[in-house]
C-alpha positions, 0 to 999 in steps of 0.5 A: 415063866410066864406060865407059872406066874399066871394064876390057875383057874378054879377047879369047878366040880359043880354048876348050880342053876336057878330055875325061873328066868334062868332056865325057863321064862315065867311071868306071873302076869299071865296067871293073874290075867287068867284068874281075873274073870273068876275073882273079885279083884283085877289082874293088877290088884291080885299081887297087891292082895297076895303081898298082904298075906303069907300065902306065897311064902307059906307055900314056897317053904312048904308050910301048907299043902297044895289043896290047902294053898288053893283053898286059901287063895280062893278065900283071899281072892274070892273066887270059886273054881275046881282045884284042877282048874286053879292049878291049870291057871296057876301053872300058865305062868311058865313059857319058853326055855331060855337055855338050849338043851344041848348046853345043859346036856354037855355041862351034865357030861362033865360037871355035877348039875344042881337045880336051886329054886324058890318054887312050890308043890304046884309048879315044879311037878308041872315044870318037871313033866313038861320041860325035858331040860330038867332031865339033866340035873343030878339033884335039886334043892327046892325051897318047898322041900328044903322048907327054906327060900333063897336068900335063906343060907339053909337052901344054899348049904342043901345045894352045896351038900348035893353038889358033894364038893366045897362051896368054892368048887361050885359056879351059880347063876340066878337072875336075882342079884340079892341071891347072887350075893347071898351065894357069894357070902357062902364061898360060892362063885356066883353071877347074875343071869342076863341072858344065854350069851352072858352066861356062855361068856361067864362059863368060858372065862372060868374054863368051864366051857 
């Protein structure tokens, strides 16, 4: 009788993961500090200068190409360097993986894994080539390819389509609360990422682990 009265666990078919500060840590301050000697602004002033432009959003939604982005960054910040040199600085923000490879390997053997990230055409190719953890993902919904950034509904709908199941059959984790709420509004089960231990607890409570 008790078993019959217990609500069954949801049947999950796909797991959706954010990239930055969930799978891999990043810190834009590293890039600003390395850029500082080349431009007319201090590392602290660079993000303020960029915030006054549409450059980051234009690039992460694929509205401008990498070489054009680098040229417009040089103009906005007053620096001069080769494109490859700029890319090396722009990519230095990424550091250590935050989840063990073994966890993703295990999950990928039983669920469809979809990467959903606000990213760009300079960062992502480097990350994909550098961090083996990404090999476990079956599909990816990337803002610069989808032409929409979280929390825009379009990127979530693309991720669910790639998952190949209903929104309610997906679990999603992201470090930004606003993006978690946007996922929930579409019927996706989502939790804010607060570290590997918390994620493991979230997965266990749902019977995913």
